[in-house]
C-alpha positions as a Python dict, from the first residue, in 0.01 Angstrom:
ca = {
    (1, 'M'): (0, 0, 0),
    (2, 'N'): (-294, 211, -83),
    (3, 'F'): (-568, 71, -317),
    (4, 'L'): (-482, 297, -630),
    (5, 'P'): (-112, 218, -640),
    (6, 'L'): (-210, -156, -593),
    (7, 'L'): (-455, -121, -888),
    (8, 'G'): (-167, 17, -1085),
    (9, 'V'): (55, -278, -1019),
    (10, 'E'): (-227, -518, -1115),
    (11, 'F'): (-257, -342, -1456),
    (12, 'Q'): (114, -370, -1508),
    (13, 'K'): (91, -750, -1451),
    (14, 'I'): (-162, -810, -1735),
    (15, 'R'): (8, -565, -1983),
    (16, 'R'): (187, -849, -2150),
    (17, 'S'): (-47, -1137, -2078),
    (18, 'G'): (-219, -1115, -2416),
    (19, 'I'): (-568, -1066, -2264),
    (20, 'F'): (-645, -779, -2481),
    (21, 'I'): (-554, -956, -2788),
    (22, 'I'): (-801, -1237, -2699),
    (23, 'L'): (-1080, -986, -2621),
    (24, 'F'): (-1018, -805, -2958),
    (25, 'A'): (-998, -1123, -3163),
    (26, 'S'): (-1323, -1265, -3023),
    (27, 'T'): (-1491, -927, -3104),
    (28, 'V'): (-1378, -930, -3459),
    (29, 'I'): (-1488, -1296, -3501),
    (30, 'L'): (-1832, -1198, -3377),
    (31, 'W'): (-1904, -924, -3625),
    (32, 'I'): (-1771, -1083, -3948),
    (33, 'P'): (-2078, -1300, -4002),
    (34, 'S'): (-2297, -993, -3935),
    (35, 'I'): (-2127, -801, -4200),
    (36, 'V'): (-2122, -1091, -4455),
    (37, 'N'): (-2490, -1157, -4395),
    (38, 'S'): (-2603, -799, -4364),
    (39, 'E'): (-2893, -849, -4623),
    (40, 'S'): (-3069, -1067, -4352),
    (41, 'N'): (-3134, -756, -4146),
    (42, 'F'): (-3399, -645, -4404),
    (43, 'Y'): (-3613, -965, -4335),
    (44, 'M'): (-3728, -842, -3986),
    (45, 'Q'): (-3932, -533, -4105),
    (46, 'A'): (-4254, -729, -4094),
    (47, 'E'): (-4188, -767, -3720),
    (48, 'G'): (-4142, -392, -3687),
    (49, 'V'): (-3765, -390, -3661),
    (50, 'S'): (-3575, -156, -3882),
    (51, 'P'): (-3255, -311, -4050),
    (52, 'E'): (-3023, -79, -3861),
    (53, 'H'): (-3164, -175, -3528),
    (54, 'N'): (-3168, -543, -3630),
    (55, 'F'): (-2796, -525, -3732),
    (56, 'F'): (-2709, -375, -3386),
    (57, 'I'): (-2931, -588, -3160),
    (58, 'Q'): (-2853, -922, -3335),
    (59, 'G'): (-2489, -867, -3311),
    (60, 'F'): (-2495, -780, -2946),
    (61, 'M'): (-2736, -1062, -2874),
    (62, 'A'): (-2468, -1304, -3018),
    (63, 'M'): (-2209, -1130, -2804),
    (64, 'S'): (-2409, -1127, -2478),
    (65, 'W'): (-2506, -1488, -2496),
    (66, 'F'): (-2161, -1665, -2552),
    (67, 'M'): (-1878, -1468, -2678),
    (68, 'F'): (-1868, -1200, -2412),
    (69, 'P'): (-1910, -1429, -2116),
    (70, 'A'): (-1667, -1689, -2260),
    (71, 'S'): (-1403, -1421, -2305),
    (72, 'M'): (-1466, -1308, -1945),
    (73, 'V'): (-1419, -1665, -1827),
    (74, 'V'): (-1075, -1678, -1993),
    (75, 'G'): (-984, -1333, -1885),
    (76, 'T'): (-1083, -1408, -1523),
    (77, 'V'): (-859, -1713, -1517),
    (78, 'L'): (-579, -1524, -1673),
    (79, 'V'): (-596, -1242, -1427),
    (80, 'S'): (-605, -1503, -1136),
    (81, 'Q'): (-313, -1695, -1285),
    (82, 'T'): (-83, -1385, -1294),
    (83, 'E'): (-21, -1451, -918),
    (84, 'R'): (13, -1826, -933),
    (85, 'M'): (273, -1840, -1210),
    (86, 'N'): (629, -1846, -1049),
    (87, 'K'): (458, -1837, -702),
    (88, 'G'): (399, -1467, -738),
    (89, 'I'): (123, -1484, -489),
    (90, 'L'): (361, -1579, -211),
    (91, 'K'): (561, -1270, -284),
    (92, 'M'): (242, -1064, -261),
    (93, 'L'): (129, -1213, 60),
    (94, 'A'): (466, -1137, 207),
    (95, 'L'): (398, -765, 151),
    (96, 'P'): (200, -545, 385),
    (97, 'V'): (-97, -566, 157),
    (98, 'G'): (-425, -717, 288),
    (99, 'T'): (-562, -1008, 79),
    (100, 'V'): (-897, -847, 66),
    (101, 'R'): (-763, -545, -93),
    (102, 'L'): (-555, -749, -334),
    (103, 'C'): (-856, -957, -433),
    (104, 'L'): (-1080, -651, -491),
    (105, 'A'): (-806, -488, -698),
    (106, 'K'): (-795, -772, -935),
    (107, 'F'): (-1167, -778, -957),
    (108, 'V'): (-1161, -409, -1058),
    (109, 'V'): (-907, -513, -1318),
    (110, 'L'): (-1166, -765, -1445),
    (111, 'L'): (-1443, -501, -1449),
    (112, 'V'): (-1211, -271, -1674),
    (113, 'L'): (-1131, -567, -1900),
    (114, 'S'): (-1508, -630, -1948),
    (115, 'A'): (-1556, -256, -2013),
    (116, 'A'): (-1280, -265, -2256),
    (117, 'Q'): (-1423, -554, -2456),
    (118, 'V'): (-1768, -383, -2459),
    (119, 'L'): (-1609, -67, -2611),
    (120, 'M'): (-1420, -289, -2864),
    (121, 'M'): (-1754, -440, -2939),
    (122, 'T'): (-1905, -108, -3000),
    (123, 'G'): (-1613, 8, -3211),
    (124, 'M'): (-1650, -301, -3437),
    (125, 'Y'): (-2014, -237, -3460),
    (126, 'Y'): (-1954, 107, -3605),
    (127, 'I'): (-1697, -30, -3834),
    (128, 'G'): (-1933, -304, -3948),
    (129, 'A'): (-2225, -72, -3990),
    (130, 'A'): (-2017, 169, -4193),
    (131, 'I'): (-1908, -120, -4431),
    (132, 'C'): (-2268, -242, -4458),
    (133, 'S'): (-2399, 110, -4521),
    (134, 'V'): (-2163, 116, -4827),
    (135, 'T'): (-2229, -229, -4955),
    (136, 'R'): (-2605, -230, -4912),
    (137, 'D'): (-2674, 142, -4992),
    (138, 'Y'): (-2852, 178, -4659),
    (139, 'D'): (-2776, 378, -4356),
    (140, 'F'): (-2704, 106, -4069),
    (141, 'I'): (-2536, 351, -3829),
    (142, 'L'): (-2731, 440, -3513),
    (143, 'P'): (-2689, 757, -3305),
    (144, 'P'): (-2410, 732, -3049),
    (145, 'L'): (-2644, 809, -2758),
    (146, 'F'): (-2862, 514, -2834),
    (147, 'V'): (-2573, 280, -2860),
    (148, 'M'): (-2408, 401, -2544),
    (149, 'G'): (-2735, 354, -2359),
    (150, 'K'): (-2760, -2, -2463),
    (151, 'I'): (-2398, -98, -2410),
    (152, 'S'): (-2406, 67, -2054),
    (153, 'I'): (-2704, -162, -1971),
    (154, 'L'): (-2512, -457, -2103),
    (155, 'F'): (-2207, -385, -1899),
    (156, 'L'): (-2388, -317, -1567),
    (157, 'S'): (-2598, -637, -1600),
    (158, 'A'): (-2272, -836, -1642),
    (159, 'I'): (-2115, -746, -1292),
    (160, 'P'): (-2297, -1033, -1101),
    (161, 'M'): (-2188, -1280, -1362),
    (162, 'L'): (-1824, -1134, -1339),
    (163, 'S'): (-1827, -1171, -964),
    (164, 'F'): (-1937, -1534, -1007),
    (165, 'F'): (-1655, -1611, -1260),
    (166, 'W'): (-1407, -1441, -1023),
    (167, 'M'): (-1526, -1653, -735),
    (168, 'L'): (-1472, -1968, -948),
    (169, 'S'): (-1110, -1857, -1034),
    (170, 'V'): (-1026, -1794, -675),
    (171, 'C'): (-1180, -2100, -528),
    (172, 'I'): (-1072, -2357, -794),
    (173, 'Q'): (-694, -2372, -820),
    (174, 'T'): (-686, -2577, -1146),
    (175, 'P'): (-736, -2345, -1442),
    (176, 'I'): (-883, -2605, -1673),
    (177, 'F'): (-1162, -2691, -1422),
    (178, 'S'): (-1230, -2321, -1357),
    (179, 'I'): (-1260, -2252, -1733),
    (180, 'G'): (-1458, -2561, -1793),
    (181, 'I'): (-1721, -2480, -1520),
    (182, 'G'): (-1736, -2123, -1631),
    (183, 'L'): (-1814, -2219, -1992),
    (184, 'A'): (-2056, -2485, -1892),
    (185, 'S'): (-2248, -2229, -1687),
    (186, 'I'): (-2298, -2006, -1988),
    (187, 'V'): (-2491, -2260, -2212),
    (188, 'P'): (-2809, -2273, -1989),
    (189, 'S'): (-2871, -1916, -2011),
    (190, 'V'): (-3061, -1934, -2329),
    (191, 'L'): (-3304, -2155, -2151),
    (192, 'V'): (-3313, -1970, -1825),
    (193, 'I'): (-3430, -1641, -1990),
    (194, 'N'): (-3752, -1814, -2078),
    (195, 'T'): (-3829, -1895, -1715),
    (196, 'K'): (-3972, -1675, -1439),
    (197, 'I'): (-3669, -1722, -1220),
    (198, 'W'): (-3419, -1587, -1479),
    (199, 'F'): (-3302, -1331, -1219),
    (200, 'A'): (-3152, -1604, -1004),
    (201, 'Y'): (-2902, -1705, -1276),
    (202, 'P'): (-2652, -1419, -1327),
    (203, 'M'): (-2503, -1562, -1650),
    (204, 'S'): (-2839, -1495, -1813),
    (205, 'Y'): (-2858, -1136, -1729),
    (206, 'S'): (-2673, -965, -2020),
    (207, 'F'): (-2848, -1185, -2271),
    (208, 'F'): (-3201, -1116, -2109),
    (209, 'V'): (-3165, -750, -2113),
    (210, 'I'): (-3051, -751, -2486),
    (211, 'V'): (-3346, -962, -2574),
    (212, 'A'): (-3570, -730, -2381),
    (213, 'E'): (-3439, -432, -2573),
    (214, 'Y'): (-3507, -626, -2892),
    (215, 'G'): (-3873, -649, -2786),
    (216, 'K'): (-3890, -290, -2730),
    (217, 'L'): (-3773, -215, -3078),
    (218, 'A'): (-4009, -476, -3241),
    (219, 'T'): (-4360, -334, -3268),
    (220, 'N'): (-4502, -676, -3371),
    (221, 'L'): (-4291, -899, -3153),
    (222, 'D'): (-4346, -962, -2784),
    (223, 'T'): (-4049, -1054, -2547),
    (224, 'A'): (-4029, -1053, -2169),
    (225, 'Q'): (-3931, -717, -2015),
    (226, 'V'): (-3702, -648, -1737),
    (227, 'E'): (-3869, -606, -1393),
    (228, 'F'): (-3616, -440, -1160),
    (229, 'V'): (-3787, -601, -849),
    (230, 'P'): (-3678, -877, -774),
    (231, 'W'): (-3393, -843, -1034),
    (232, 'I'): (-3182, -571, -869),
    (233, 'P'): (-3197, -697, -510),
    (234, 'V'): (-3111, -1045, -621),
    (235, 'A'): (-2829, -927, -844),
    (236, 'V'): (-2681, -722, -564),
    (237, 'V'): (-2698, -1014, -304),
    (238, 'I'): (-2544, -1258, -567),
    (239, 'S'): (-2259, -1005, -639),
    (240, 'M'): (-2187, -932, -281),
    (241, 'T'): (-2197, -1297, -186),
    (242, 'C'): (-1952, -1395, -457),
    (243, 'L'): (-1714, -1117, -370),
    (244, 'C'): (-1725, -1206, -7),
    (245, 'V'): (-1645, -1568, -78),
    (246, 'S'): (-1372, -1466, -320),
    (247, 'C'): (-1205, -1229, -49),
    (248, 'L'): (-1227, -1500, 223),
    (249, 'C'): (-1075, -1763, -7),
    (250, 'F'): (-808, -1555, -190),
    (251, 'G'): (-468, -1669, -93),
    (252, 'R'): (-584, -1925, 161),
    (253, 'A'): (-429, -2230, -12),
    (254, 'E'): (-89, -2051, -31),
    (255, 'R'): (-103, -1941, 324),
    (256, 'R'): (-126, -2300, 451),
}
């Protein structure tokens, strides 16, 4: 079976899994406090941050630190468990499909899910900004090109983290342990971004780049900025290593 038909099969498997409902619900929950407390966005003007930029960045900072990674942890385990329920993995391994190809197809599905949540996040931002613009009599809506640039950075920076979560779900057969370790790995990111070796911890990437963007917008506030070297080489090595381990371990327990 070629890769594209295999990818289509994988999307069919998650269609009724409820993953999209989980992703959408977490996005809505995130933006409700931002809308309710929209007046707080006017308090950062002394630091040189306009209310509309503060509304956007603060929401995405909250998302990138915990809600987005946590949703991806749960989504990753759900994608992995589609094969383990009713011993579906045994049926797939019986087909003339390489385990490496099957593993990578599932990882692509995970990437699409992460992109979908980022787009949901963006859609909720515009809805929230429109509501706040009416209630506060101030234009909170930013240009689409600006927003798309920031969310693209957020998505790309999350790929190493997603590869790590995928490796956990493949190597750890028990879902509760996989979710527990994944969620526990998110918490230290708020501390790691304040160190010089933040680039060695993929769970901190998305949060770090959003905080760095916040520093660019604040004329009177200094934050650490992204240095592409050594970040990009390290991120590539981490991603490739996690994917290689995932491909080697995928289906190994069932083949025994």
